[in-house]
C-alpha positions in Angstrom: -13.1 22.5 22.7 -11.4 25.7 23.8 -13.3 28.9 24.5 -12.1 30.4 21.2 -13.4 27.3 19.4 -16.8 27.7 21.1 -17.0 31.3 20.2 -16.1 30.5 16.7 -18.8 27.8 16.5 -21.4 30.1 18.1 -20.6 32.7 15.5 -20.9 30.2 12.7 -24.2 29.1 13.9 -25.4 32.7 14.1 -24.3 33.4 10.6 -26.1 30.3 9.4 -29.3 31.4 11.0 -29.2 34.8 9.3 -28.2 33.2 5.9 -30.9 30.6 6.0 -33.6 32.9 7.2 -32.9 35.6 4.8 -33.2 33.1 1.9 -36.3 31.3 3.1 -34.4 28.1 3.7 -35.8 25.7 6.4 -33.7 22.6 7.3 -33.8 20.2 10.0 -31.2 19.6 12.8 -29.4 16.8 11.0 -29.2 18.9 7.8 -28.0 21.9 9.8 -25.2 19.8 11.4 -24.0 18.6 8.0 -24.0 22.2 6.7 -22.0 23.4 9.7 -19.6 20.4 9.2 -19.0 21.3 5.6 -18.4 24.9 6.3 -16.0 24.3 9.2 -13.9 22.1 6.8 -14.2 23.9 3.5 -14.9 27.6 4.3 -17.7 30.2 4.3 -21.2 29.2 3.1 -23.0 31.5 0.7 -26.2 31.2 -1.3 -25.6 31.2 -5.0 -27.3 34.0 -7.0 -28.4 32.8 -10.6 -26.0 34.0 -13.3 -23.2 34.7 -10.9 -19.9 33.0 -10.3 -19.1 31.7 -6.7 -16.6 33.9 -4.9 -13.2 32.2 -4.3 -13.6 32.2 -0.5 -16.9 30.3 -0.6 -16.2 26.8 0.5 -20.0 25.8 0.5 -22.3 27.0 -2.3 -26.0 26.7 -1.4 -28.4 26.5 -4.4 -32.0 27.5 -3.9 -33.1 28.1 -7.5 -32.5 25.4 -10.2 -30.1 26.6 -12.8 -30.8 26.4 -16.5 -28.6 24.2 -18.6 -26.1 27.0 -19.6 -26.2 28.4 -16.0 -25.5 24.9 -14.6 -22.6 24.4 -17.0 -21.1 27.9 -16.0 -21.5 27.1 -12.3 -19.9 23.7 -12.7 -16.9 25.2 -14.5 -16.4 27.9 -11.8 -16.3 25.5 -8.9 -13.1 25.1 -6.8 -12.0 21.5 -6.3 -12.2 21.9 -2.5 -15.8 23.3 -2.3 -19.2 21.6 -1.9 -22.6 22.4 -3.4 -25.5 22.0 -1.2 -29.2 21.9 -2.5 -31.8 22.2 0.3 -34.5 21.1 -2.1 -32.7 18.1 -3.5 -35.9 16.1 -4.3 -36.7 18.7 -7.0 -35.9 17.1 -10.5 -35.0 20.5 -11.9 -31.7 20.2 -10.1 -30.8 16.8 -11.7 -28.8 18.1 -14.6 -26.4 20.0 -12.4 -26.3 17.0 -9.9 -25.5 14.6 -12.8 -22.2 16.7 -13.4 -21.1 16.5 -9.7 -19.9 13.7 -7.5 -22.8 12.8 -5.2 -21.5 13.0 -1.6 -24.8 12.3 0.2 -28.3 13.1 1.0 -30.1 13.8 4.3 -33.8 13.2 4.3 -36.6 15.3 5.5 -38.2 15.3 9.0 -41.9 15.8 10.1 -41.5 19.6 10.3 -38.9 20.1 7.5 -40.3 18.4 4.4 -37.3 18.8 2.0 -34.3 16.5 1.2 -30.8 18.1 1.4 -28.4 16.9 -1.3 -24.7 17.7 -1.3 -21.9 17.0 -3.7 -18.9 18.5 -5.5 -16.0 17.9 -7.8 -14.1 15.5 -5.4 -14.7 14.4 -1.9 -11.0 14.1 -0.9 -10.6 17.7 0.3 -13.3 17.0 2.9 -11.3 14.1 4.6 -9.8 15.3 7.9 -6.2 16.2 8.3 -3.8 13.4 8.9 -3.3 14.5 12.5 -7.0 14.3 13.3 -7.6 10.7 12.6 -9.8 8.8 15.1 -8.1 6.3 17.5 -10.6 3.7 16.6 -9.7 1.5 13.6 -12.4 0.9 11.0 -13.5 -2.6 10.3 -15.2 -3.6 7.0 -17.8 -6.3 7.2 -19.7 -8.1 4.4 -21.5 -11.3 3.6 -22.8 -13.0 0.5 -24.8 -16.1 -0.4 -22.8 -19.2 0.1 -24.0 -20.5 -3.2 -22.1 -17.7 -5.0 -18.7 -19.3 -4.1 -15.6 -17.8 -2.4 -14.5 -15.9 -5.5 -17.5 -13.6 -5.2 -15.7 -11.4 -2.6 -12.1 -11.9 -3.9 -11.7 -8.5 -5.2 -12.9 -6.8 -2.1 -10.7 -9.0 0.1 -7.6 -8.2 -1.9 -8.2 -4.4 -1.8 -8.8 -4.4 1.9 -5.6 -6.3 2.5 -3.8 -3.8 0.3 -5.3 -1.0 2.3 -4.4 -2.9 5.6 -8.0 -2.7 6.7 -9.4 -5.4 9.1 -12.4 -7.2 7.7 -15.0 -9.9 8.2 -16.2 -11.1 4.9 -18.2 -14.4 5.2 -20.6 -16.6 3.2 -23.9 -17.1 4.8 -26.6 -19.7 4.1 -29.6 -18.0 2.4 -33.1 -19.2 2.0 -33.2 -18.3 -1.7 -30.0 -19.7 -3.0 -28.0 -17.0 -4.7 -30.3 -14.2 -3.4 -30.0 -12.6 -0.1 -32.9 -11.3 1.8 -32.8 -8.0 3.6 -33.5 -9.9 6.9 -30.5 -12.2 6.3 -28.3 -9.2 5.7 -29.6 -7.4 8.8 -29.1 -10.5 11.0 -25.5 -10.6 9.8 -24.9 -6.9 10.6 -26.4 -7.3 14.0 -24.1 -10.3 14.7 -21.1 -8.2 13.7 -22.3 -5.3 15.9 -22.4 -7.6 18.8 -19.0 -9.3 18.2 -16.8 -6.1 17.6 -16.3 -3.0 19.4 -14.7 -0.9 16.6 -16.6 1.2 14.1 -18.1 -1.0 11.3 -18.5 -0.3 7.6 -20.7 -2.8 5.6 -19.6 -3.0 2.0 -21.4 -5.2 -0.6 -19.2 -8.2 -1.3 -18.9 -7.5 -5.0 -18.0 -3.8 -4.5 -14.7 -2.4 -5.9 -12.8 0.0 -3.7 -10.6 2.5 -5.5 -9.2 4.0 -2.4 -9.4 3.5 1.4 -12.8 4.5 2.9 -11.7 7.2 5.3 -14.9 9.4 5.6 -17.1 6.9 7.5 -14.7 7.0 10.5 -15.4 10.6 11.0 -19.1 10.7 10.8 -20.9 11.6 14.1 -23.8 9.1 13.9 -24.8 5.6 14.9 -25.9 4.4 11.5 -25.2 5.9 8.1 -26.3 4.7 4.5 -24.6 5.7 1.4 -26.8 5.7 -1.8 -24.7 4.8 -4.8 -25.8 6.2 -8.2 -29.0 7.6 -6.8 
């Protein structure tokens, strides 16, 4: 990172401190990193004022107050395709109507001193993917397992899509204690074995999942383990 990049990052952190403090928002370190990550890619973060329309230069729209039905509809219709909505109090069911209209990008849970869940989403995650020139040198490998009793066809669609996307994979049947059901411990043991066998970043995908496009985002997450909750 150059000195100019460092100065820009420092300024961004200072702006976040002022923005969050002024609006009574307390987030933990992991949530703060995600907010910075989003703003660095999408543009300036701002707290949304009820009844207003987000400015066109806002790449990250932070919601503190749950919008009413009409207000949620107005906000949804005003969003840019390349912006993200962040809800620092994502566990509040009053936000569910708006969340149901958006694509769920992720959730970062609370910590011991920061009790709230941060939810983030938008119209489409693709604008958040890195530029072509910033791809990681490490190739992603997809790993998956399924009960042997289900037969080889169980993972056929996933294998076909990964071959189409030219993504390396290990998709294997395993012997399970409960026939067609797989215990969490059996899945964990498989993932540990894959972790020990391979050096590249690993992405576990359920064997019966359908991929509509290459899974690019996981390669750029700065973490050891990440979980994606699908459909809440």
